[in-house]
N, C-alpha and C positions, 0 to 999 in steps of 0.2 A: 882292246878298246882304245880308240884315240882319246888322249887325255883332254882334248879340247873339242870333243864331238858336240855339234850343234844340231838339234833335232826339232823338226816341226811337230808339235804335239797334236795338231789337228784342230778342226773347228769345234764350235759348241756341240756338246753331246745332248744335254737336256736344257731346254729353254724355259726358264721361269717366267710366269706371267702374273704380275709384272716382274721385272728383274729384281733379284735380291738387292737390298741396300748394302748389306754386309753378310754374305754367305760365309758360314764358318762351321768348324767342328764336325766334319763328316765322319760317320761311323757305319760300318757294314755288318749286318747280322746274317750269318750263314744259314741258320735254320729255316728262314723263310725268304732268303735272298732279298733283303730290303736295305736300301741306303737311306740313312737319316742324316739331316743336317739342319742348321738353324739359320734364320735371318735375324741377326741380333738387333737391328734397328728398324724392323718393320713395326707397324702400329696396329695391333699389339705385336710383340715378339712372337715368332712362329717357328715350329719344327716342321720340316718337310719330310715326308716318308714315302719313298718310291720303290716299287717292286722292280727288280731287274732280272734279266735272264742270267743265271749263274755261269753259263758257258760262254756266252757272247758278250755279256755286259750290256745288252740292249735294254732300254727302258721299256717297261710294260705298262701302258696306260699313263695316267697322270698322277703326280704326287698328291697324297692326302696332306692337307695343311692343318696342323694342330696349333690353334691359337693359345698363347700363354699370357693371359691378361695380368699376371702377377707382376711383371716387370721384365727388365732386360736379362736374358739368359746368355751366358758367354761361352759355355762348353757343356757337352753332354757325353756320357758314357753309359753303356749298359750295366745292369747289375746281375751278377752271376747267381743263377737259381731263382731270380725274381722277374719273371716275364712281365713285360708291359710297364717297366719302371726304369727310369734313368737316375743316376746321380748327376748333379749339374753344378756348375758355378753360376751364381747370379751376381749382380753388381756389388752386393755387400757381403757375400759369403757363399756357403755351400748348402745345397738343398736336394730333395728328391722331387722328381717330376713324373707325373702319371701320363703314360703314353696315350691313354684313351680320352681322358678328360681335360688334360692340361693343368690339373691341379698341382700345387706346389706345397711341400712341407719343408720348412726351414730346419736344417740340422745345426748349422753354426753361423751366427752373424759375426763376421770378423772385422767389418768396417762400419763405423757408426754412420747413420743416415746423413748427419750433418757434414760428414767428411767424404761422402760418396761422389761428390763432384770433383774432388781433388785427387782421389785415387780410387781404384775399383779392382775387382777380380777380373781376370782375363782368361787365357787359355789354360788347359789342364791336360792330365794324362793319368793312366792307371798303370802301376808297376806290375811285375810278374807275380807278386804275391797278393795282388788285389787291393792295394792302397791307392787312394785318390790324391793326386798332387795338383796344385793350382798356383799360378803366379799372379801377382798383382801388377797393375800399371799405374805409374805415377804420371798423372795427366800433364802436369807442368813440365816434367822432363821429356815426355813424348812430344808435346807440341813444340817445345824448344828445338828438339832434334829435327822434326819435320820442317820447321821453319829456318833451319840452318843457323840457329842462335845458341848461345850459351845460357845456362841457368843463371838466375840472378846471383850477384855476389853475396856470399854468406849463406846461400841455400844449402850448400853441402852436397852430399851424394844423393842420388835418387832414393826415394823412401819406400819403394815397393818391397814386398816380402814373397818368399816361396814357402808354401804350406804343404804339409803332408797330413792327410785325414785317413784314419784307420777305421776298420769295421766296427770297433767298439766305441767309436766316437772321439777317441783321442785325436787332438789336433795340435801339430807341432810346427813352429817356424824352423825351416831348414836352411834358409839363406836370406840375406838382407841386401840392401843397396841395389834393388832391382828397378830398372827403368820401365821396361815393358815386358813382362813375362809372357813368353809365347810357347812355341812347340816344345813338347817333352817326349823323349823316347828312350828305349833301352836296347842294349846290344842283345844279339840272339842268346848269348850265354848268361845274360842278366848281371854281368859284372861291371857294366858301365851305364851311366845315365847321361843323356844329352839334354841340354836346356838352352833355348834361344832367348836372349835378351835383346830386344829390337832397338833399344836406345843406343847402347854402345855398338850395336850391329855385330854382336859376338855370339857364336855357339860355344857353350862351355861343355866340357866333359868332366864328369866326376867318377871316381871309383864308387861302386854301389854294392852294399851288403844286402843280398836278397832276404836274409833271415830277419835282420833288424831294421832294414830300411834306412840305414845311415849312409850318408854321403861324405866323401873326403877327397883330398888331392884334386881340387878344382883346377882345370887347365883350359886355356883358350885353344880351340882347334880351328875355328873359322872366324875370319874377320876381314877387314879391308874391303868392305862393300862400298859401292858408289854412294855419294852423299844422297840422303833421302830414302834409300832403299831399306826396307825392314825385313829381316829374316823372320818369317811368320811360322805357320804350322810345319810339322815335320813327321816323317815316318822312317822306319828302318827296314831294309830288306834282309833276306835270310843269309846274305853274305856279310852283313854288318854295315853296309853303306847307308848313308843318310840322304834322304830326299827332302829338300827344304824348299817350301814355297817362298817366293821372293815378291813381296808386296812392293809395288812401284817399279818392278822390273819384268813383268809379263812372263815369268818362267818358274819352273821347278829346277833347282840345281842339285846335282847328285855328287856326293863327296865320299871319299873313303873314310874309315873310322879315324884316321889320323888327320883328316881335313883337307886332303888333296882333291881338287875338282876333277871329276870324271866326265861329266857331260851336262849340257844345258838343254832343257826341253821347253820350247817356247809356245805360248798360247796367245790368241788374239784378245787379250785382256791385260791391262797394265797392273791391275790390283788382284793378283793371285794370292789366295789366303791360306788354304789348308788342304793337304792330301789325305787319302786313306786307301788302304788296300781292300780289294773285294774280289768277288767271283769265286768259282769253285776251287781254283788253284791259287787264290791270292796273288794273281798276276795281272790284275786290272787296277790301275790307279784312277781313282775318282778325285777331282779337284774342284773346290769351291772358289768363288771369286766375288768381288764387290763392284758396285757401280762406280764408274770413274768420278773423281771429284769434279764439280761443275767447272771450276777454273782450270782444270787440267784435262778435260775431255778431248779425245782425239777421234776423228772420223773412223768408223769401223770398230771402235772398241766394244768388245762383247762382254764387258764386266757385268756381274750380277747373275751369270748363268753357270752351269756345271760342265766341266770338261772330263774327258775320259782318255786314258792312254794305256794301251796294251804293252806289257813289258816282257822281256825275256827272262828276267829274274822273278823269283817269288818273294812276296813280302811277308812281314811279320804282322799277323792280325793284331788289332788293338785289344789289350786285356780288358777284363770286366771287373767291376768293383765287387769286393768280397762281402759287402754288407747289405 
């Protein structure tokens, strides 16, 4: 494979009507071949549920739109052995979400309501043992980064945290100093965890203990992204490569486990947000996106729709929460 391979990822695969404001957190369910994703900033927030052909990845009909009047949902994952239910992140914490009704049951409130404009929950992931992980975003740190500015003098490090939530309800802070916690993934052997922090534009790799869920030996493996680009959601393939959505750079970038760039897959949307594997062979990548910012909209930008890319490699299906 050419180390600088540049690939056209193709046109819009599924056109949302209207376009998602911020499409995020796609997950694929194999038993009924459905793709689920959220529009975080629609009013109300909504989960889109679309049936796809498991062999070709073609959309079948239109997505069912599940409105969630509770508030902003930031990440969803399926629950193992509990059909019709998601574990999810919401602005202030962690909850359960009913797939049929849109009803929400709060499990843990981790951020006080009066603080929820300053920082909030963001993207998450489920580890091989079924624990739910979720990172926070420090809004002041994020907006400073996107505006090319520094944090105010005396502010210190970003104040976001990385949480681990277990099936018995135990919730533990696993890391601090997070600017914008984004994609989380695990190596095929479960010995490494990857975590994107979009404010310093770094992908971190930790040694991961599957049995205890502990992380250690934090190491920077991806960085040096262009100013303003946010390393967003990510997935891992069966060879251990990372596929990272690049918000503000219209692409998914593929890296080795050590952080060397393998290829760049470009799409006609600047704000690419998050990928997931799907299809019968987990060889179809579905990718969400966001509408372009009004001050930054370019002619022909297809942000807010869903893209599809057929791969030669097979991906690692996203894990399900054990609770």
